[in-house]
N, C-alpha and C positions, 0 to 999 in steps of 0.2 A: 363235616360240619368242625372249626376250632373250640374245643370242650378248655383249654386254657393257657394263658403264655407266660414265660418268665422273661423276667429283661434284667442283665446284670451289668451294669457299667456303661449302658448308652444315654448318650446325650445327659438331659438333665435326672435319671435315674441311677441310685445306685442299687436299689435291689428293688423290682415291683413283682408281683404274683397276682395274677387274677386265673381267677377257675368260673366255670359253672358259666361261661357263654351260653347264652341261649339262641332262637335262629333269628332273633332280629336282636340288637344291643342299639344302646344311645352312649354317645361320651361326651360328660359334658365336662366345666372345669372351667375356672378363672381364666385369663391370659395369662400365656407364660405358666401352665400348672401342668404341659406336657400330653396334653391331647395328640397334635399330631406329630409328635415323637413315637407316641404310640401307633399310632397308625403307620408313619417307618415303618417299625419292626417286624408289624403285620406283612408289609409290601416286602420288605426283605427277604419274610421268612415263606412267602406266596412261593417263589422260585429261587431258594439261595445260590442255584449254581449259575445264573443272572448274574454277569457282571457290570453290563448296563443299567444294572438297575438304583448300584453310587449313583452312577452319573445322573441318573431320573430324581431322585431323593433331591441332590444336589439342586436342578432345574427348580422341583417344588420350592424349596427354600430360595430358589432366585440366587444364591451364591454368589453368582459369575459378577453379579453388581457390587459387592462391596470388596473390601479390601485382606480379608479373609476366605478370598474365592479358595485357594490350595494349601488352608488348614486342614488338614484329616482328623485332625485334635479334635474340632468342634464334633465330631461325634461321640468322642467319650466321656464318660463323667467325669467333669472339672477339667478336663479336658487332661487326665491324666493317661496317654495312650501308652506306657509302659506295661499296665493292669489290663488283660486283653476284655475284650465285651462281650458277651455269652446271651444269645439268643435261643430259646425253644419254646417250640408251639407242640400241645399233644391236639391231638383229634379224636371223636368221634369213632374213628376206625380202626384207634388203642393203636395208631401211627404216631411218632414221634418222629420232629426234624429239630437239628436243634445245628447253630454255627457261633 
């Protein structure tokens, strides 16, 4: 089970740290507050060695229908692709995944 997640410079998050996940969690917020971005980060961390997950995330956002469909800078905070994205998840098994 996930214990915590740290997100740096991913989509709209400059820095986000959530700890104390429970067995069930509810994500609420206004439109454009980052709910989907948080779920995408968790999806990417579920299997970080699977390159097709990035394409799945693109499909979830339906980017292929927009003028930005080939713009990978959309993944980066304020589209600053020079600064790397960091995703880290802590599990209750003491395992940590970081990409």
